[in-house]
C-alpha positions in Angstrom: 72.8 80.2 97.6 74.9 81.7 100.3 76.6 84.9 98.9 79.8 86.4 100.6 79.3 90.1 100.0 82.6 91.9 100.1 82.2 95.6 100.5 84.4 98.6 101.4 83.6 101.8 102.9 81.6 100.8 105.9 78.4 99.0 104.8 76.2 98.3 106.7 77.5 100.8 109.4 77.3 103.8 107.2 75.3 104.5 104.0 76.5 106.5 101.2 76.1 105.6 97.6 77.8 102.2 97.8 76.0 101.3 100.9 72.6 102.2 99.4 73.3 100.0 96.4 74.3 97.1 98.6 71.2 97.6 100.7 68.9 97.5 97.7 70.7 94.4 96.3 70.4 92.4 99.5 66.9 93.3 100.2 65.9 92.5 96.5 67.4 89.1 96.5 65.6 87.7 99.5 65.8 84.1 98.0 69.5 84.2 98.9 71.6 84.3 102.0 74.3 86.8 102.5 77.3 87.1 104.8 78.7 90.6 104.7 82.3 91.3 105.0 83.0 95.0 105.2 86.5 96.4 105.0 87.6 99.7 106.6 85.2 99.4 109.6 86.9 100.0 113.0 85.7 99.6 116.5 84.9 103.3 116.7 82.5 103.3 113.9 80.9 100.0 115.2 80.4 101.5 118.6 79.1 105.0 117.6 78.3 104.6 113.8 74.8 104.2 112.5 74.0 100.7 111.5 71.6 100.2 108.8 68.7 97.7 109.7 69.5 94.4 108.1 66.9 92.0 106.6 66.7 88.4 107.8 68.6 87.0 104.8 71.8 88.5 106.2 73.1 85.8 108.4 76.2 87.6 109.7 78.4 90.7 109.4 82.2 90.7 109.8 84.3 93.7 109.8 87.9 94.6 109.3 89.4 97.9 110.6 91.3 100.2 108.3 94.6 99.3 110.1 96.3 96.2 111.3 98.3 95.1 114.3 102.1 94.8 114.3 101.8 91.1 113.6 103.9 88.2 114.7 107.7 88.1 114.9 109.1 85.9 112.2 111.9 83.5 112.7 114.8 83.0 110.3 113.0 80.7 108.0 110.0 82.8 107.9 112.0 85.9 107.1 113.9 84.2 104.3 110.5 83.0 102.9 109.0 86.4 103.0 112.0 88.0 101.5 111.8 85.6 98.5 108.1 86.2 98.0 108.2 89.9 98.4 111.3 90.3 96.1 109.5 88.3 93.4 106.5 90.5 93.8 108.5 93.7 93.6 110.5 92.3 90.6 107.2 91.5 88.8 105.9 95.1 89.5 108.9 97.0 88.6 110.0 95.1 85.5 109.0 96.5 82.3 106.5 94.8 80.1 108.3 92.5 77.7 111.6 92.5 79.7 110.8 89.3 81.7 113.5 87.8 83.9 114.2 86.1 87.0 115.3 87.9 90.3 115.9 91.6 89.9 119.4 92.2 88.5 120.2 88.6 87.5 120.8 87.4 84.0 117.9 86.1 81.9 116.8 82.7 83.1 116.6 79.6 80.9 112.8 79.4 81.2 111.5 82.9 81.6 108.0 83.3 83.2 105.5 86.0 82.3 105.1 88.9 84.7 101.6 87.9 85.4 102.7 84.5 86.5 105.5 85.9 88.7 103.2 88.3 90.3 100.5 85.8 91.1 102.9 83.3 92.4 104.5 85.9 94.9 101.0 87.3 95.9 99.7 83.8 96.8 103.0 82.9 98.5 102.6 86.0 100.7 99.1 85.0 101.5 100.1 81.5 102.5 102.7 82.8 104.7 100.3 85.2 106.3 97.8 82.4 106.9 100.5 80.2 108.6 102.1 82.8 110.7 99.1 85.1 111.6 99.7 88.2 109.4 102.2 90.3 107.5 101.8 93.6 109.0 105.2 93.9 110.5 107.0 92.2 107.6 105.6 94.5 105.1 106.9 97.5 107.0 110.3 96.0 107.6 113.7 96.8 106.2 113.5 93.6 104.3 110.6 95.0 102.2 112.4 98.3 101.6 115.6 96.7 100.4 113.7 94.5 98.1 111.8 97.3 96.5 115.3 99.1 96.1 116.9 96.1 94.3 113.8 95.8 92.0 114.0 99.5 91.1 117.7 99.4 90.4 117.6 96.3 88.2 118.5 96.7 84.6 115.0 95.7 83.3 113.2 97.9 85.7 110.8 100.8 84.7 112.6 104.0 83.6 111.0 106.0 86.2 111.7 103.5 88.9 115.4 104.0 88.5 115.1 107.5 89.9 113.5 106.2 93.2 115.2 107.6 96.3 114.9 106.6 99.9 111.7 108.6 100.7 110.2 107.4 97.5 110.9 103.6 98.5 109.5 104.3 101.9 106.3 105.7 100.4 105.9 102.8 98.1 106.5 100.3 100.8 103.8 102.1 102.9 101.3 102.1 100.0 101.9 98.3 99.4 101.4 97.6 103.0 98.0 99.3 103.0 97.1 97.5 99.7 98.2 94.1 100.9 96.4 94.2 104.4 93.7 91.8 103.2 96.3 89.1 103.1 96.4 89.3 106.9 92.7 88.6 107.5 91.3 85.5 109.0 88.5 85.3 106.5 89.9 82.4 104.3 88.6 79.3 106.1 85.8 76.9 105.8 83.8 78.7 108.6 84.1 82.1 106.9 84.3 82.9 103.2 85.0 79.2 102.5 81.3 78.5 103.5 80.0 80.7 100.7 78.7 79.5 97.4 79.9 82.6 95.7 82.0 85.8 96.6 80.6 89.0 95.3 83.1 92.0 95.3 81.1 95.1 95.1 84.1 97.1 93.9 87.5 96.6 92.7 90.6 97.0 94.9 90.7 95.4 98.5 87.3 93.7 98.3 88.3 91.9 95.0 91.7 90.9 96.7 89.6 89.2 99.4 87.6 87.4 96.8 90.8 86.4 95.0 92.2 85.0 98.2 89.0 83.0 99.0 89.2 81.5 95.5 92.7 80.6 96.0 92.3 78.8 99.5 88.7 77.6 99.3 87.9 77.4 95.7 84.9 79.9 96.0 84.0 81.4 92.6 84.4 85.2 92.4 82.1 87.8 90.9 83.4 91.4 90.6 81.2 94.5 90.1 82.7 97.7 89.1 80.6 100.8 88.4 83.8 102.8 88.4 86.8 100.8 87.4 89.3 100.7 90.2 92.4 101.0 88.0 91.0 104.0 86.2 90.1 105.7 89.4 93.8 105.1 90.6 95.0 106.7 87.3 92.8 109.7 87.7 93.6 110.3 91.3 97.5 110.0 91.0 98.2 113.0 89.2 101.8 114.8 89.0 101.0 116.8 92.2 100.4 113.7 94.3 103.8 112.0 94.3 107.1 111.7 92.6 107.3 110.1 89.2 109.0 106.9 90.6 106.2 106.5 93.1 103.5 106.9 90.7 105.1 104.5 88.1 105.6 101.6 90.5 102.1 102.1 92.2 100.5 102.2 88.8 102.3 99.0 87.7 101.3 97.3 91.0 97.6 98.2 90.7 97.9 97.1 87.0 99.2 93.7 87.9 96.7 93.2 90.7 93.8 94.2 88.4 94.9 91.8 85.7 95.2 88.9 88.3 91.6 89.7 89.6 90.2 89.8 86.0 91.9 86.6 85.2 90.6 84.7 88.2 87.0 86.1 88.5 84.3 83.9 87.0 82.3 86.8 85.8 82.8 90.7 85.8 80.0 93.2 85.7 80.4 96.8 84.5 78.0 99.7 85.0 77.8 100.7 81.3 79.8 100.3 78.1 82.4 103.0 79.1 83.4 101.0 82.2 83.3 97.8 80.1 85.7 99.2 77.6 88.1 100.1 80.5 87.9 96.7 81.9 88.8 95.1 78.5 91.7 97.5 78.1 92.9 96.5 81.5 93.0 92.9 80.5 89.6 91.5 81.1 87.9 88.9 78.7 85.0 90.4 77.0 83.3 87.1 77.0 83.2 87.2 80.7 81.9 90.8 81.2 78.2 91.4 81.7 76.7 95.0 81.6 74.4 95.7 84.6 73.1 99.2 84.8 72.9 100.8 88.5 69.3 100.7 89.6 67.4 103.9 90.6 64.2 103.9 92.8 61.6 104.8 90.1 58.8 105.5 92.7 60.4 108.7 93.9 59.9 110.2 90.5 56.4 108.8 89.7 54.7 112.0 90.7 57.2 114.1 88.6 56.5 111.9 85.6 52.9 113.1 85.5 51.7 116.5 84.2 51.8 119.0 87.1 50.2 122.4 87.2 53.2 123.9 89.0 55.6 123.0 86.0 57.0 126.2 84.5 57.5 125.7 80.7 60.1 128.4 80.8 62.3 126.8 83.6 65.6 125.1 83.0 66.8 122.7 85.9 70.0 121.2 87.1 70.0 119.2 90.2 72.4 116.9 91.9 75.7 116.7 94.0 77.7 119.9 93.3 81.5 119.8 92.9 83.9 121.4 90.2 83.5 118.2 88.0 79.9 119.1 87.2 81.1 122.1 85.1 78.2 124.5 86.1 80.3 127.4 84.7 79.5 126.2 81.2 75.9 126.0 82.0 75.7 129.6 83.4 77.7 130.9 80.4 75.2 129.0 78.1 72.1 130.4 79.9 73.2 134.0 79.2 72.7 133.1 75.6 69.4 131.4 76.3 68.1 134.3 78.3 69.1 136.7 75.4 66.9 134.6 73.1 64.1 133.8 75.6 64.0 136.6 78.1 61.3 134.9 80.3 63.5 131.7 80.8 64.7 131.0 84.3 67.5 128.6 85.4 67.2 126.7 88.7 70.2 125.0 90.2 69.5 122.6 93.1 72.8 121.4 94.5 73.8 119.1 97.4 77.5 119.9 98.4 79.7 117.1 97.5 82.5 116.9 99.8 84.3 119.8 101.4 84.6 121.7 98.1 80.9 121.6 97.4 79.7 124.5 99.4 82.6 126.6 98.2 81.8 125.7 94.6 78.2 126.7 94.9 79.4 130.0 96.3 81.6 130.5 93.4 78.6 129.8 91.0 76.6 132.4 92.8 79.3 135.0 92.3 79.7 134.1 88.6 75.7 134.4 88.2 75.8 137.8 89.8 78.5 138.9 87.5 76.9 137.5 84.3 73.5 139.4 85.2 74.6 142.5 86.9 71.3 144.3 86.2 69.1 141.7 87.7 67.5 142.4 91.1 67.6 140.0 94.0 63.8 139.4 93.8 63.7 138.9 90.0 67.1 137.2 89.3 66.8 134.7 86.3 69.2 132.4 88.1 68.4 130.7 91.5 71.1 128.5 93.2 69.7 126.4 96.1 71.7 124.3 98.4 70.0 121.3 99.9 70.6 119.5 103.1 71.9 116.1 104.1 70.5 112.9 102.8 67.4 111.6 104.5 68.5 107.9 103.7 72.2 108.1 104.8 72.6 111.4 106.6 75.7 112.2 104.6 76.4 115.0 102.1 79.2 113.7 99.9 78.7 113.3 96.1 78.1 110.4 93.9 80.1 107.3 94.6 81.5 104.3 92.7 78.2 102.7 92.1 76.6 105.6 90.2 73.8 105.7 92.7 72.5 109.1 94.1 70.7 109.9 97.3 67.4 111.5 98.0 68.2 114.8 99.7 66.4 116.6 102.3 64.5 119.8 101.9 64.0 120.6 98.1 64.9 117.2 96.4 65.8 116.4 92.8 62.2 115.0 92.3 60.5 118.3 93.3 63.0 120.3 91.1 62.4 118.2 88.1 58.7 118.3 88.5 58.8 122.3 88.6 60.8 122.6 85.4 60.3 121.6 81.7 63.9 120.9 80.5 66.7 119.3 82.5 70.3 120.2 81.7 73.4 118.2 82.5 76.7 120.0 81.7 79.1 117.7 83.5 82.6 117.3 82.2 83.6 114.2 83.9 80.5 112.0 84.4 80.8 108.2 84.7 77.4 106.7 84.9 74.9 109.7 84.7 72.6 108.9 87.6 71.0 112.5 87.5 70.1 111.9 83.8 68.3 108.7 84.9 66.3 110.6 87.5 65.3 113.3 84.9 64.3 110.5 82.4 62.1 108.8 85.2 60.6 112.2 85.7 59.6 112.4 82.1 61.5 115.5 81.3 63.2 116.4 78.1 66.9 116.6 78.6 70.1 118.4 77.2 73.3 116.7 78.1 77.0 117.1 77.5 78.5 114.0 75.7 80.7 112.7 78.5 81.0 109.2 80.0 78.0 107.0 79.5 75.6 109.9 78.6 75.0 108.9 75.0 74.5 105.3 76.0 72.0 106.0 78.8 69.8 108.7 76.7 69.7 106.5 73.8 68.1 109.0 71.4 65.5 110.3 73.9 67.3 113.6 74.5 69.6 116.0 73.0 73.4 115.5 73.3 75.9 118.2 72.7 79.7 118.4 72.8 81.1 119.1 76.4 82.5 122.5 77.4 80.6 124.2 74.4 78.2 126.9 75.9 76.9 127.8 72.3 75.8 124.2 71.6 74.2 123.9 74.9 72.4 127.1 74.7 71.1 126.2 71.0 69.7 122.9 72.2 67.9 124.5 75.3 66.3 127.2 73.1 65.1 124.5 70.6 63.4 122.5 73.3 61.8 125.6 75.1 60.3 126.6 71.7 58.8 123.3 70.8 56.4 122.0 73.7 55.2 119.1 71.6 58.9 117.8 71.1 59.5 118.3 74.8 56.5 116.0 75.7 57.5 113.5 73.1 61.1 113.2 74.3 60.1 113.1 78.0 57.7 110.2 77.5 60.2 108.2 75.4 62.9 109.0 78.1 60.6 107.8 81.0 59.7 104.5 79.1 63.4 103.8 78.5 64.3 104.5 82.1 61.6 102.2 83.4 62.8 99.5 81.2 66.5 99.6 81.7 67.4 101.5 84.9 65.3 100.5 87.9 66.3 98.8 91.0 64.2 95.7 90.1 66.0 95.4 86.8 69.4 95.6 88.6 68.5 92.9 91.2 67.0 90.6 88.6 70.1 90.7 86.6 72.3 89.8 89.5 70.0 87.0 90.4 70.6 85.4 86.9 74.3 86.1 87.2 74.5 84.3 90.5 72.7 81.1 89.1 74.9 81.3 85.9 78.0 81.2 88.0 76.6 78.4 90.3 75.6 76.3 87.3 79.1 76.5 85.7 81.1 75.9 89.0 81.3 72.4 90.6 80.3 71.8 94.0 83.4 71.8 96.1 82.2 69.7 99.0 79.5 67.3 100.3 77.1 69.3 102.7 74.9 67.4 104.9 72.8 70.1 106.5 71.9 72.2 103.6 71.2 71.5 99.9 73.7 72.8 97.2 72.6 74.0 93.9 73.4 71.8 90.9 75.0 69.2 93.2 73.3 66.3 91.3 72.0 66.1 87.7 68.2 66.5 87.0 67.9 62.8 85.9 68.8 61.7 89.5 65.4 62.9 90.6 63.5 60.6 88.2 62.7 57.1 89.7 64.2 54.1 88.1 67.6 53.0 86.7 69.0 54.8 83.8 72.4 53.0 83.2 74.0 49.7 83.9 73.9 46.3 82.7 70.5 45.6 84.3 68.7 48.4 82.5 65.6 47.1 80.8 64.4 50.3 79.5 66.1 50.0 76.1 63.6 50.1 73.2 63.0 47.1 71.0 65.1 46.8 67.8 68.3 48.0 69.6 71.2 45.5 69.0 72.0 43.4 71.9 75.8 44.0 71.7 75.1 47.9 72.7 74.2 46.7 76.2 77.6 45.0 76.7 80.5 47.1 75.6 82.9 44.1 76.0 81.4 42.2 73.0 82.7 43.1 69.6 80.3 44.4 67.0 78.8 42.0 64.5 80.1 42.5 61.0 77.4 43.3 58.5 77.1 40.5 55.8 78.2 41.6 52.4 
């Protein structure tokens, strides 16, 4: 099969978590061919960026910069057509759910359409206009778009918050929609581009999924969408009250909600990284019957040595390792360790953190200051808490934190595997975990774990470790003390955790699951064209490969005793004698 892999963030020109996952997926499925379509990659990154070495199954790479040109100048008919489609799109976005209507401000139509139908029709209308005229960049930034947004926000059935939109708010909304709709202006939706693929695989929601949506609309290519972090949920979390005015946040949330619902409706299958992401997809409108749960894969070989008993393992050491940022809630861990140290004075806490983003280094400094304040009598040479900062990743050369895929990177210097091998209990106190990749690494290392019950932690651990309420230093300390005092229980839980991780959370398991999903989609979707130069899967039934005739009036293979009238459907059946 030929897979059109739709990515965002720079793969294969930069690494990172999403890039690492794409690299492992492509290399693990060498029986397929891949065409990589990368959004957000400009000429500067291509010229000076680090391009990952690609395997032979990658046939070509096409990129799109994070910006677009001004676009063509529309004539009168094209401007009128754009105004109609954009006003329909704005009306579908700004109208309250349950208050369907026609054009913004008009009376209720005789045959009202649902908001989803209006949004989809307007979106594809804009895409067809962009395909015919060569782009939408200039039109999306024009006064026509701003006036259409203003009419939609002032309509009687509009969102309550949208009524308060002022001119700066309308300009902000128009600019955001222009960025979100840039994939409509790409020249990827032809038979020699995405139309040549047997399947489009969007590796995240948002713009890559929109590209797959348009490939399905124009070329009939089936779409698979993978979300390890649900795009709509991420938008909700990042658009807080401090980011924009209420009118802006309300309209943009409605737009992303409509777009997500359209992607979920059109996709043949969706994959979620865990049950937590799956529930979000269902709440955002996805059909549960078309969702498959595929856990992110972790390279188990990096933790094979840690999984064996090591003489350097300190039975009295607690370990935390991973990307460091305020969401990891290391303050709760430090407060809990004061109680652990009071019960077990010989216990040590080792924190190995990689600064995640610009706030990472400052956050580690804050944790060092807090540790000094909690243990004022400890000397520098004999301090019960050690906080180590690791260097950039050996695989990617970057230092930012976990990404949408849930993957993590092997760090330089003292890595997670070395830290896990040196301790006996791994503690995760994160307050906002999605898929806990650090927990999987600790399980692969054969270590007993104590984790806060956030995100998919309970689903991943599956009874092979201790789970406590989040932001509860007392419960966290009690669980740690219980494991420190029971070495047999630690060994038993560690062995069970490693067996579970090897069964569910390896790279091989991840790639095997996607191979099966590719074949499932291909078996259900009809072949769209007759190809002379290459075979197409499921283009002909299996019976066609067997020599001989199976149907027709000249078929002589019928068994004896079959009534003759069954061979000729034109003859009436013989009535049975009474």
